[in-house]
C-alpha positions in Angstrom: 145.1 71.2 -46.3 141.5 69.6 -46.5 142.4 67.7 -43.1 143.3 70.6 -41.1 139.9 72.4 -42.3 138.1 69.1 -41.2 139.5 69.1 -37.9 138.8 72.8 -37.5 135.1 72.2 -38.3 134.6 69.2 -36.3 136.3 71.0 -33.1 134.0 73.9 -33.7 131.1 71.8 -33.8 132.3 69.9 -30.5 132.8 73.2 -28.7 129.5 74.4 -29.8 127.8 71.0 -28.6 129.4 71.2 -25.2 128.4 74.7 -24.8 124.5 74.1 -25.9 124.5 71.0 -23.5 125.7 72.8 -20.5 123.1 75.5 -20.6 120.1 72.9 -19.7 117.2 74.0 -17.7 117.7 72.8 -14.1 114.8 70.7 -12.8 112.6 72.2 -10.2 109.7 71.4 -8.0 106.0 72.9 -8.7 105.6 77.0 -8.5 102.7 77.9 -6.7 101.3 81.0 -8.5 97.8 81.5 -6.7 94.5 81.2 -8.0 93.6 81.4 -11.7 92.6 84.7 -13.4 89.4 85.9 -13.3 87.6 89.0 -14.4 85.4 90.1 -17.5 87.7 88.6 -20.4 85.8 86.4 -22.4 87.4 85.0 -25.3 90.5 85.2 -27.0 90.1 82.8 -29.7 87.0 84.4 -31.3 83.9 86.2 -30.6 80.7 84.0 -30.2 77.9 86.2 -30.9 74.1 85.2 -31.5 72.4 87.2 -34.4 69.0 86.6 -35.9 68.4 85.0 -39.1 65.0 84.2 -40.8 63.2 84.6 -37.3 65.8 82.5 -35.3 68.6 83.3 -33.4 71.8 81.5 -34.5 75.6 81.5 -33.7 78.2 83.8 -35.5 82.1 83.4 -35.0 84.2 86.0 -35.7 88.1 86.2 -35.4 89.7 88.4 -32.8 93.7 88.7 -32.3 93.1 89.9 -28.5 90.7 88.9 -25.6 87.3 90.4 -25.5 85.3 91.6 -22.6 81.7 90.1 -22.1 80.7 93.8 -22.2 81.9 94.6 -25.2 80.8 91.0 -27.1 77.1 92.4 -26.0 77.7 95.8 -27.5 78.5 94.0 -30.8 75.0 92.6 -30.7 73.6 96.0 -30.4 76.1 97.3 -33.3 74.4 94.9 -35.6 75.9 92.2 -37.9 79.0 93.0 -39.9 78.7 93.7 -43.8 79.5 90.0 -44.7 76.8 88.5 -42.1 74.4 91.0 -43.3 74.7 89.4 -46.7 74.4 86.1 -45.2 70.9 87.5 -43.7 71.8 87.9 -40.3 70.0 91.0 -38.0 69.9 91.9 -34.5 66.9 92.6 -32.6 69.1 94.2 -29.6 68.6 98.0 -29.7 71.6 100.3 -29.7 69.9 101.9 -26.7 70.3 98.6 -24.5 73.8 99.3 -24.0 76.1 100.0 -22.2 75.9 96.7 -20.7 77.5 95.5 -17.8 77.9 91.6 -16.7 78.1 90.4 -13.2 79.6 87.0 -12.4 77.8 85.2 -9.6 78.7 81.7 -8.0 77.2 78.3 -9.6 77.6 79.7 -13.3 74.9 82.4 -13.0 75.4 85.8 -14.8 73.6 89.2 -14.4 73.5 91.2 -17.1 72.4 94.8 -16.8 70.8 96.8 -19.9 70.2 100.3 -19.9 66.6 100.1 -20.7 63.8 98.6 -19.1 64.3 94.9 -19.7 60.8 94.1 -20.1 60.7 96.2 -23.2 63.2 93.6 -25.1 61.8 91.3 -27.5 62.0 87.9 -27.0 64.6 87.4 -29.7 66.5 90.5 -28.0 66.6 88.6 -24.5 67.6 85.3 -26.5 70.6 87.1 -28.1 71.6 88.4 -25.1 71.5 85.5 -23.3 73.0 83.4 -25.6 76.0 85.5 -26.2 76.4 86.1 -22.4 76.2 82.2 -21.7 78.7 81.5 -24.1 81.4 83.4 -22.1 80.9 81.4 -19.2 84.1 78.9 -18.5 81.9 76.4 -16.6 79.8 75.8 -19.5 76.0 77.0 -20.1 75.2 79.7 -17.7 71.9 81.0 -16.3 71.3 84.4 -17.2 69.3 87.0 -15.4 68.6 90.2 -17.5 67.9 93.6 -15.7 67.4 96.9 -16.5 65.4 100.0 -15.4 64.2 98.3 -12.3 63.1 95.4 -14.2 64.1 91.9 -13.9 63.5 89.1 -16.3 63.4 85.3 -14.9 66.5 83.7 -15.2 66.9 81.5 -17.9 69.6 79.4 -20.2 70.3 79.6 -23.9 67.8 77.4 -25.6 69.7 74.2 -27.1 73.0 75.5 -25.8 75.1 73.0 -24.5 78.8 72.5 -23.0 81.5 72.3 -25.7 85.0 70.8 -25.1 87.6 73.6 -25.8 
């Protein structure tokens, strides 16, 4: 009786193996999909913000379970640090009136960030926060960022000390 059971198990195993082996994916050539995606989506693994601590701009990364738009990241600057970030001494110089923000991607790694108040009224730290946060979203590496708002435009700039990082 034991031999009959063993044969049935072996037969069932062979039938399963044959069925699985017959379900392979057939090879094909390269499939053209068109241009890579573009648009406002910045990061989907974390949100990189530049906040102020002891009078200097520093990087903070917040977890994110979904893609985040560049404009939303800048709005987070105006909203200020999280409770945990405040406990660590972070603040923001970006006033809430600076939003809503818009970001235009230009050729050659340039970004134009439009704020809702005169660009010249932003403090140097607020400008650096916005420039660095926006530049962190550029897929080509460090971007040159121009701030405009209420008819004023600041000189294009890069985030001080920001380098291209491998992803």
